[in-house]
C-alpha positions in Angstrom: -53.8 132.0 82.1 -51.2 132.6 84.7 -50.8 129.0 85.5 -50.7 128.0 81.8 -47.9 130.5 81.3 -45.9 129.0 84.2 -46.4 125.5 82.8 -45.3 126.7 79.4 -42.1 128.3 80.8 -41.3 125.0 82.6 -41.8 123.1 79.3 -39.4 125.5 77.6 -36.8 124.9 80.4 -37.3 121.1 80.2 -36.9 121.0 76.4 -33.8 123.1 76.6 -32.5 120.5 79.0 -33.4 117.7 76.5 -31.6 119.7 73.8 -28.4 119.8 76.0 -28.5 116.0 76.4 -28.9 115.5 72.7 -26.2 118.1 71.9 -23.9 116.4 74.4 -24.4 113.0 72.8 -23.9 114.6 69.3 -20.7 116.3 70.3 -19.5 113.0 71.8 -20.0 111.4 68.5 -18.0 114.2 66.8 -15.2 113.7 69.3 -15.2 109.9 68.7 -15.1 110.3 64.9 -12.3 112.9 65.0 -10.2 110.8 67.4 -10.8 107.6 65.4 -12.6 106.1 68.4 -9.8 106.5 70.8 -11.7 108.2 73.7 -11.9 105.4 76.2 -9.6 105.9 79.2 -9.8 109.7 78.9 -11.0 111.8 81.9 -10.7 108.7 84.1 -13.8 107.2 82.4 -16.3 109.3 84.5 -17.9 110.5 81.3 -19.2 107.0 80.5 -21.5 107.3 83.6 -23.1 110.5 82.4 -23.5 109.2 78.8 -25.5 106.2 80.2 -27.4 108.6 82.4 -28.3 110.7 79.4 -29.7 107.7 77.5 -31.8 106.6 80.5 -33.2 110.1 81.0 -34.0 110.5 77.3 -35.7 107.1 77.2 -37.7 107.2 80.5 -38.0 110.9 81.2 -39.3 112.3 77.9 -42.8 111.6 76.4 -41.9 111.3 72.7 -45.2 110.1 71.3 -48.3 112.2 71.1 -51.0 110.9 73.3 -48.7 108.9 75.6 -49.2 109.5 79.3 -46.9 112.0 80.9 -45.1 110.7 83.9 -46.7 111.6 87.2 -45.0 114.9 88.4 -44.1 113.6 91.8 -42.7 110.4 90.5 -40.8 112.4 87.7 -39.2 114.7 90.3 -38.4 111.9 92.6 -36.2 110.1 90.1 -34.9 113.2 88.3 -33.4 114.5 91.6 -30.8 111.7 91.9 -30.2 111.9 88.1 -29.3 115.6 88.4 -27.3 115.0 91.6 -25.3 112.2 89.9 -24.6 114.4 86.9 -23.3 117.2 89.1 -21.2 114.8 91.2 -19.6 113.3 88.1 -18.9 116.8 86.7 -16.8 117.4 89.8 -14.9 114.2 89.6 -14.4 114.3 85.9 -12.8 117.8 85.8 -9.5 117.5 83.9 -7.4 119.3 86.5 -4.1 118.7 84.7 -5.4 119.9 81.3 -5.0 123.6 82.4 -1.9 125.5 83.6 -3.9 127.3 86.2 -5.2 124.1 87.9 -2.5 121.5 87.3 -0.7 119.9 90.2 2.6 120.9 88.7 4.7 120.9 85.6 5.4 117.2 85.9 1.6 116.5 85.8 0.6 119.0 83.1 -1.2 117.2 80.2 -3.2 119.6 78.1 -5.4 117.0 76.5 -8.1 118.4 74.2 -9.9 115.0 74.4 -10.2 115.3 78.2 -11.6 118.8 77.9 -14.1 117.9 75.3 -15.3 114.9 77.3 -15.7 117.1 80.3 -17.8 119.5 78.2 -20.0 116.5 77.4 -20.3 115.7 81.1 -21.2 119.3 82.0 -23.8 119.5 79.3 -25.5 116.3 80.4 -25.4 117.4 84.1 -26.9 120.8 83.2 -29.5 119.2 81.0 -30.7 117.0 83.9 -30.9 120.0 86.2 -33.0 121.9 83.7 -35.3 118.9 83.2 -35.7 118.7 87.0 -36.6 122.4 87.1 -39.4 121.7 84.6 -41.1 119.7 87.4 -42.8 117.4 84.9 -41.9 115.2 82.0 -41.6 117.2 78.7 -44.1 116.4 76.0 -43.6 117.2 72.3 -46.7 119.4 71.8 -46.9 122.3 70.9 -44.0 122.1 68.4 -43.7 125.8 68.1 -42.5 125.8 71.7 -40.6 122.5 71.9 -38.6 122.6 68.7 -37.0 126.0 69.3 -36.1 125.0 72.8 -34.7 121.7 71.7 -32.7 123.4 69.0 -31.4 126.0 71.4 -30.1 123.5 73.9 -28.5 121.3 71.1 -26.9 124.2 69.3 -25.5 125.6 72.6 -23.5 122.5 73.2 -22.2 122.2 69.6 -21.2 125.9 69.6 -19.4 125.5 73.0 -17.5 122.5 71.6 -16.5 124.4 68.5 -15.3 127.4 70.4 -13.3 125.2 72.8 -11.7 123.4 69.9 -10.8 126.7 68.2 -9.7 128.9 71.2 -9.4 126.9 74.5 -7.6 123.7 73.5 -6.8 123.8 69.8 -5.2 120.6 68.5 -2.5 122.6 66.7 -2.0 126.0 68.2 -0.8 128.3 65.4 -0.3 132.0 65.5 1.0 133.9 62.4 3.0 137.2 62.5 1.3 140.3 61.2 2.6 143.7 60.2 6.2 143.1 61.2 8.4 146.2 61.7 12.0 146.5 60.5 14.2 144.2 62.5 16.6 145.7 65.1 20.4 145.2 64.7 22.5 142.8 66.7 23.6 144.6 69.9 27.1 146.0 70.1 27.1 145.6 73.9 24.9 144.3 76.7 24.2 145.9 80.1 20.9 144.6 81.3 18.3 141.8 81.2 15.5 143.3 79.1 13.0 140.4 79.0 12.5 136.8 79.8 10.4 134.0 78.3 9.7 130.5 79.5 8.6 127.7 77.2 5.1 126.3 77.6 4.7 124.0 80.6 4.4 120.8 78.5 7.4 121.2 76.3 11.2 122.0 76.3 13.6 124.0 74.2 15.6 122.1 71.7 17.7 124.9 70.4 17.8 128.7 70.1 18.8 130.2 66.7 19.0 133.7 65.3 15.8 134.6 63.5 14.8 137.5 61.3 13.6 139.7 64.2 15.0 138.0 67.2 15.5 134.5 68.6 13.9 131.5 66.8 13.2 129.0 69.6 12.9 125.4 68.4 10.8 123.3 70.8 10.3 119.6 71.1 6.8 120.0 69.6 7.2 123.1 67.4 8.7 126.5 67.2 8.3 130.1 68.5 9.7 133.3 67.1 10.3 136.1 69.6 10.9 139.8 69.1 14.5 140.5 70.1 13.9 143.9 71.7 10.8 143.0 73.8 10.6 139.2 74.0 7.0 139.3 72.7 5.8 136.3 70.6 5.8 137.1 66.9 4.5 133.7 65.7 4.3 130.2 67.0 3.4 126.7 65.7 3.1 123.7 68.0 1.7 120.2 68.0 1.5 119.4 71.7 -1.0 116.6 71.4 0.7 114.6 68.6 4.0 112.7 68.3 6.6 115.1 66.9 9.8 113.4 65.7 12.0 116.3 64.6 12.0 120.1 64.5 14.7 121.9 62.6 15.4 125.1 60.7 17.0 125.1 57.3 17.5 128.1 55.0 14.5 130.4 55.5 12.1 127.6 56.7 11.2 125.7 59.9 10.3 122.1 59.6 8.1 120.1 62.0 7.9 116.4 61.3 5.0 114.6 63.1 3.2 111.3 63.0 -0.1 111.3 61.1 -1.2 107.7 61.3 -0.2 104.1 62.1 -0.8 101.3 59.7 -3.2 98.9 61.3 -1.7 95.8 59.6 2.0 96.4 59.8 2.1 98.8 62.8 4.4 101.1 60.8 4.1 104.8 61.7 3.5 107.3 58.9 5.0 110.8 59.3 4.6 114.1 57.4 6.5 117.3 57.6 4.9 120.8 57.9 7.1 123.5 56.4 6.7 127.1 57.9 8.0 130.4 56.7 10.6 131.4 59.3 9.7 135.1 59.0 6.0 134.9 59.5 5.2 131.4 60.6 2.8 130.8 57.7 2.5 127.3 56.5 4.3 126.9 53.2 3.7 123.2 52.8 1.5 120.8 54.8 3.0 117.5 53.8 6.6 117.9 52.7 8.8 114.9 51.9 11.6 116.3 54.0 12.5 113.4 56.4 14.8 115.0 59.0 17.5 117.5 59.9 20.2 117.7 57.2 23.1 116.7 59.5 21.8 114.0 61.8 22.6 110.9 59.8 25.7 112.5 58.4 27.2 112.8 61.9 26.3 109.3 62.7 27.7 107.6 59.5 30.1 110.4 58.3 33.3 108.3 58.4 32.0 105.4 56.5 30.2 107.6 54.0 33.3 109.6 53.2 35.3 106.5 52.6 32.7 104.9 50.4 31.8 108.0 48.4 35.4 108.9 47.7 36.4 105.2 47.2 39.5 105.7 49.4 42.2 103.0 49.5 42.7 101.1 52.7 46.0 102.9 53.3 44.1 106.2 53.7 43.0 107.3 57.2 39.7 109.3 57.7 40.4 111.5 60.7 37.0 113.2 60.9 33.8 113.7 59.0 30.6 115.6 59.8 27.7 117.3 58.1 27.5 121.0 57.4 23.9 121.6 56.1 23.4 119.2 53.2 27.2 118.7 52.7 29.4 116.0 54.1 32.9 117.3 54.9 35.6 114.8 55.5 39.3 115.2 56.4 41.7 112.3 55.6 45.3 111.7 54.7 46.8 109.2 52.2 50.5 108.1 51.6 52.3 110.5 49.2 55.6 109.1 48.1 57.9 107.0 50.3 57.8 109.0 53.5 55.3 111.8 53.1 51.5 112.0 53.2 48.9 114.2 51.6 46.0 115.6 53.7 42.7 116.5 52.1 39.6 118.3 53.2 36.7 117.4 50.8 33.1 118.6 50.7 30.5 116.2 49.2 26.9 116.7 48.1 25.0 114.3 50.4 22.2 113.9 47.8 24.3 113.4 44.7 27.2 111.8 46.5 29.5 113.9 44.4 32.5 116.0 45.3 31.9 119.8 45.6 35.4 121.1 46.4 38.7 120.0 47.9 41.7 121.5 49.5 45.0 119.7 50.2 48.4 120.1 51.7 51.4 117.8 52.1 53.5 117.0 55.1 53.2 115.0 58.2 49.8 115.3 60.0 49.0 114.8 63.6 45.3 114.1 62.9 43.4 117.2 61.8 39.9 117.6 63.2 36.7 119.4 62.1 35.0 121.8 64.5 32.5 124.6 64.8 32.7 127.9 66.8 30.3 130.8 67.2 30.0 132.9 64.1 28.2 135.8 62.5 27.8 133.9 59.2 24.5 132.4 58.0 26.2 129.1 57.4 28.8 128.2 60.0 32.3 128.1 58.6 34.3 124.9 58.6 37.0 124.9 61.3 39.9 122.5 60.5 42.1 122.2 63.6 45.7 121.0 63.3 45.8 121.9 59.6 48.9 122.8 57.6 51.8 123.3 60.0 49.4 122.6 62.9 47.6 125.8 62.2 43.8 126.0 62.2 41.8 126.9 59.1 38.5 128.8 58.7 36.8 127.7 55.5 33.7 128.8 53.6 31.4 125.7 53.4 30.2 126.8 49.9 33.6 127.1 48.2 36.3 125.8 50.6 38.1 129.1 50.4 39.6 130.6 53.6 37.2 133.1 55.2 39.6 134.4 57.7 43.3 133.9 58.6 44.2 133.2 62.2 46.9 135.4 63.7 50.4 134.0 64.2 51.0 131.9 67.3 52.8 133.6 70.1 56.5 132.9 70.6 57.5 130.3 73.1 55.2 127.5 74.4 52.1 129.6 74.4 49.2 128.9 72.1 45.9 130.5 71.1 42.5 128.8 71.1 39.8 129.8 68.6 36.8 131.5 70.3 35.0 133.0 67.3 35.3 133.0 63.5 33.3 135.0 61.0 33.5 137.1 57.9 34.8 140.0 60.0 37.7 138.1 61.4 38.5 135.9 64.5 38.8 136.0 68.2 41.3 133.8 69.9 42.1 133.2 73.6 45.5 132.9 75.1 46.5 131.8 78.6 48.8 134.7 79.6 49.2 134.2 83.3 47.9 132.7 86.5 44.1 132.8 86.1 44.5 135.3 83.3 43.2 135.0 79.8 43.9 137.5 76.9 41.4 137.6 74.1 42.8 138.7 70.7 40.5 140.1 68.1 41.9 140.0 64.5 40.6 141.1 61.2 40.1 138.7 58.3 43.8 139.0 57.3 45.0 137.8 60.7 46.1 141.2 62.0 45.4 141.7 65.7 43.4 144.9 66.2 42.4 144.9 69.8 42.6 142.8 73.0 40.6 142.2 76.2 42.1 140.7 79.4 40.1 138.7 82.0 41.7 137.9 85.4 40.9 135.9 88.5 39.1 133.1 86.8 39.6 130.1 84.4 37.6 130.2 81.2 39.0 127.2 79.3 35.6 125.4 79.7 33.9 128.1 77.6 36.4 128.6 74.7 34.9 127.7 71.3 31.4 127.2 72.7 28.2 129.2 72.9 29.0 130.2 76.5 31.0 133.1 74.9 29.4 135.7 72.7 31.5 138.2 70.8 30.0 141.7 70.4 31.5 144.8 68.7 32.6 146.4 72.0 33.0 143.4 74.4 32.8 139.7 75.1 30.1 138.1 77.1 31.0 135.0 79.1 28.3 132.9 80.8 29.1 130.5 83.6 27.4 128.3 86.1 28.7 128.4 89.7 27.8 125.6 92.1 28.2 125.5 95.9 28.5 122.5 98.3 24.8 122.6 99.1 24.1 121.9 95.4 22.6 125.3 94.7 23.9 127.1 91.6 24.1 130.6 90.2 24.2 131.7 86.5 26.4 134.7 85.8 27.1 136.5 82.6 30.3 138.6 82.6 31.1 141.6 80.4 34.7 141.7 79.2 35.2 145.0 77.2 37.9 145.2 74.6 40.7 147.6 75.3 41.0 147.0 79.0 41.6 144.5 81.8 38.6 143.2 83.7 38.5 141.1 86.9 35.9 138.3 87.2 32.9 139.7 89.0 33.2 143.3 87.6 30.5 144.4 85.2 28.2 141.5 85.6 25.1 141.6 83.4 23.2 138.8 85.0 23.4 137.3 88.4 20.5 134.8 88.9 21.1 134.4 92.6 21.6 131.0 94.2 18.9 128.6 93.2 18.2 124.9 92.4 20.9 123.6 90.1 18.5 122.6 87.3 17.4 126.2 86.9 20.7 127.5 85.7 22.4 124.5 84.2 24.1 124.6 80.8 24.0 128.4 80.0 24.4 129.2 76.4 24.1 132.4 74.3 22.9 133.2 70.8 23.4 136.5 68.9 20.1 137.6 67.5 18.6 140.9 66.1 17.8 143.1 69.1 19.4 141.0 71.9 21.9 138.5 73.0 19.8 135.6 74.0 20.7 133.5 77.1 19.3 130.0 77.6 19.6 128.4 81.0 18.2 125.5 82.9 16.8 122.1 81.8 13.4 120.4 81.6 10.6 122.5 83.3 13.2 125.1 84.6 14.4 126.4 81.3 14.5 130.1 80.9 15.2 132.3 77.8 16.4 135.9 78.6 17.2 138.8 76.3 20.4 140.8 77.2 20.0 144.3 75.9 22.3 147.4 75.6 
């Protein structure tokens, strides 16, 4: 009885091994179907060897018919030993090292391919199945069914379950996490004194843009988007398509759009794209296959001049000085002859979908070529900045109505001038060169009355004026700068410039990254968001997002 029990145990082990082989081949079939047959070339092709091995073992190593002779145990063990050894060896060589952040050779090699992981799972299942069949010490026979069928089902289901769990949790094709139980959002900081948190994008993608979200920064990636909590830097929600071709990612109104390729026409070779629409607050999918084709301003920037002239049917004598997109609007600025010697300059907003005029503002007099611009703002829709407007003065216009949002303060007497740093519903901030390496920042209310000033000395900041390198808080300015030495190392520094006092460059520094590789601190920019001033530095795999807190 004792020997019979040992033989029965070995049969159970052998049939579990057979189940692993059948489960591996079944999961391979699932992978091939899901990937439309595109599995060859993955995992260096090692998986093909184990698949052929599985077919040979199932054909020659298993007695499928009742009454057939079982292979001689010594002969069975003799040829199952190299089969198991080959399976284990291929498992080692087929390991997808660059599919996992913990084992990849570096950011440049990281390739989180679900296909490679699933094929390696097939290889592992086949190798383990061969080992279990070897441990059975004799070829498995189908009788008695009460013992063989459960063992066979156990091995098969184990592989299918492992594959399903890997697809759901280890290497999901579309990683998607939704925000739950959101607390009330924090307010935008009035000052910043410390680096409260930092966040790096996943190894296989980069940051396109950082925008202000509902509870903190909304980080648009090349393959999706991530929303962070402004006070802690924790992820609130995320949606990525790291394994597919993503053409565009953009935020519009209260939604995030991810446009990705879904198929390629076999006859024409034309690629077919769809757009997933996400709720910017929670990350939940609102629409799986939207007809939105791209960011609202891309093609308007590229063809703005020609579109403005065509849609307005301008005479040849008129000159279009500038045209650009603001959301779904095309705004153009042009002048046309008005009488014998004068000219009339117009700023016109057009509906890009209807190609109709929404509003217009005009002035007469000689023009030196007005230009459109944008500066940092607290408004949900960026105001339209018209530089060199009436009497060479800049205008701050509401993109919805064309009305002035804020009036700029009067220019200083003499040859001095003020450059626009910030414009919003609460007023403006302008910068004036007031001495040798000295800049005075004037804060004015919406009527143009200067209400407070901040002075920065011992540095030149002209490079940052009007850009996201400067953030305007209630109590101070933040100025980000990249410093570079002769040895090509660089340093990122954020300087606090409080209103109501004079500050030397280097005093009150919030962030000093230390001297490091240039690519790690290049192109610093800041975004005002609930809970933090968000600083983005670096490029490619060295990008870093940091939260500057009170």
